[in-house]
C-alpha positions as CSV (number, residue, x, y, z in Angstrom):
1,M,-5.6,24.3,-50.5
2,S,-4.4,24.3,-46.9
3,D,-2.2,27.2,-47.1
4,N,-2.7,29.8,-44.2
5,S,-1.7,33.8,-44.8
6,L,-0.4,36.6,-43.2
7,S,-0.4,40.2,-44.8
8,H,2.3,39.2,-47.3
9,T,2.7,35.9,-47.2
10,R,1.1,32.5,-48.0
11,W,2.6,29.7,-46.0
12,N,2.1,26.0,-45.2
13,C,4.7,25.0,-42.5
14,K,4.2,21.6,-40.9
15,Y,6.5,19.9,-38.3
16,H,6.7,16.8,-36.7
17,I,8.0,17.1,-33.1
18,V,8.6,14.5,-30.6
19,F,9.9,15.5,-27.1
20,I,10.4,13.4,-23.5
21,P,9.8,13.9,-20.0
22,K,13.5,14.5,-18.2
23,Y,15.1,10.7,-17.5
24,R,12.4,9.6,-19.9
25,R,10.0,8.8,-16.9
26,K,7.0,6.9,-17.9
27,I,4.8,9.6,-16.1
28,V,3.1,10.9,-19.3
29,Y,0.8,8.4,-18.9
30,G,-1.6,7.4,-16.3
31,K,-3.5,10.6,-14.5
32,L,-1.2,13.1,-16.0
33,R,-1.7,12.6,-19.7
34,K,-5.3,14.3,-19.8
35,D,-3.6,17.3,-18.0
36,I,-0.7,17.2,-20.2
37,G,-2.8,17.2,-23.2
38,A,-5.1,20.1,-22.3
39,I,-2.2,22.2,-21.3
40,L,-0.4,21.6,-24.5
41,R,-3.7,22.3,-26.5
42,R,-4.1,25.4,-24.4
43,L,-0.4,26.8,-24.8
44,C,-0.6,26.3,-28.6
45,E,-3.8,28.0,-29.0
46,M,-2.2,30.8,-27.5
47,K,0.7,31.2,-30.2
48,D,-1.7,30.3,-32.9
49,V,0.0,27.1,-33.7
50,E,-2.4,24.4,-34.9
51,I,-2.2,21.0,-33.6
52,I,-3.0,18.2,-36.6
53,E,-2.1,15.0,-35.0
54,A,-1.0,14.5,-31.0
55,H,-0.6,11.7,-29.3
56,A,0.9,11.0,-25.6
57,M,3.0,7.7,-25.6
58,I,4.2,6.1,-22.4
59,D,7.5,8.1,-22.2
60,H,7.2,10.6,-25.1
61,I,4.8,12.9,-27.0
62,H,4.0,13.1,-30.8
63,M,2.9,16.1,-32.4
64,L,2.1,17.2,-35.8
65,V,1.7,21.2,-35.7
66,K,1.5,24.0,-38.0
67,I,3.4,26.7,-36.9
68,P,3.6,30.3,-38.3
69,P,6.2,31.1,-40.0
70,K,7.0,34.4,-38.1
71,M,8.0,32.1,-35.3
72,S,11.2,29.5,-35.0
73,V,10.3,25.9,-34.1
74,S,13.3,26.7,-30.9
75,Y,11.2,29.3,-30.3
76,F,8.0,27.5,-30.2
77,M,9.5,24.4,-28.4
78,G,10.9,26.9,-25.3
79,Y,7.5,28.3,-24.9
80,L,6.0,25.1,-25.0
81,K,8.1,23.1,-22.7
82,G,9.0,25.8,-20.3
83,K,5.3,27.0,-19.7
84,S,3.8,23.3,-19.7
85,S,6.4,22.2,-17.4
86,L,5.1,25.5,-15.1
87,M,1.9,24.4,-15.3
88,I,2.1,20.8,-14.6
89,H,4.1,21.5,-11.2
90,D,1.3,24.2,-10.4
91,R,-1.5,21.5,-10.8
92,H,0.5,18.6,-9.5
93,A,2.3,19.7,-6.7
94,N,3.6,16.4,-5.7
95,L,5.9,16.0,-8.6
96,K,8.5,18.4,-7.4
97,Y,9.4,16.0,-4.8
98,N,9.9,13.4,-7.5
99,H,11.1,15.6,-10.5
100,G,13.0,18.2,-8.9
101,N,12.5,22.2,-9.4
102,R,10.0,22.5,-11.8
103,T,11.9,20.7,-14.4
104,F,9.5,18.2,-16.2
105,W,10.7,18.0,-19.8
106,A,14.3,16.8,-21.0
107,K,16.5,18.9,-22.6
108,G,16.2,18.8,-26.7
109,Y,13.3,17.6,-29.1
110,Y,13.4,15.7,-32.5
111,V,12.0,17.9,-35.2
112,S,11.0,17.1,-38.8
113,T,9.6,19.1,-41.7
114,V,6.2,17.4,-43.1
115,G,6.2,17.9,-47.3
116,L,3.8,16.1,-49.2
117,N,3.8,13.1,-46.6
118,Q,1.6,14.6,-44.1
119,K,-0.7,11.3,-44.1
120,T,2.0,9.1,-43.6
121,I,2.9,11.2,-40.7
122,E,-0.5,11.4,-39.0
123,K,-0.9,7.5,-39.8
124,Y,2.5,6.9,-37.5
125,I,1.4,9.1,-35.0
126,R,-1.7,7.4,-34.6
127,E,-0.6,3.7,-35.0
128,Q,2.7,4.2,-33.0
129,E,1.7,3.0,-29.7
130,A,-0.1,0.0,-30.9
131,E,3.4,-0.8,-32.8
132,D,5.2,-0.3,-29.5
133,R,2.9,-2.6,-27.9
134,L,3.6,-5.4,-30.5
135,R,7.4,-4.7,-30.6
136,D,7.3,-5.2,-26.8
137,Q,5.5,-8.6,-26.9
138,M,7.9,-10.0,-29.6
139,T,11.0,-11.4,-28.4
140,K,14.0,-12.5,-30.6
141,R,15.5,-14.7,-28.2
142,E,14.5,-18.4,-27.7
143,Y,14.8,-19.3,-24.0
144,V,16.1,-23.3,-23.4
145,D,16.4,-24.5,-20.3
146,P,20.1,-26.0,-19.9
147,F,19.1,-28.4,-17.2
148,K,16.2,-30.0,-18.9
149,D,16.5,-33.5,-20.4
150,K,16.1,-33.8,-24.3
């Protein structure tokens, strides 16, 4: 079983969480990507939250995490986004000129509980980037030059 236990509790609480940088800036990629990943992993370890799957997209973060039931998801996300924002600004001091006063993440997040479809969500997180690139390459509109003779 993949259940964990506390003193009087057996639990298996998994959540799919998505959050974005402020103004959905495409800053998650590039040189900040590795630092953001290391910061998020460290903060999760400090709160005994297990990262099952995670991926940094160009303008958002997907995480599949296992959060103990003694901690609410809203508390964990406030902690994760607040502390990581401070740590990112400490490591990259030049961001304060581009992103204001130590705010890095946008308000809010998406969360969904994961039941028996964990494998499906893990696959979705892993393959999301490739699907986005493919979708960006496809266009639904055909461009026709109106001035060209037929």
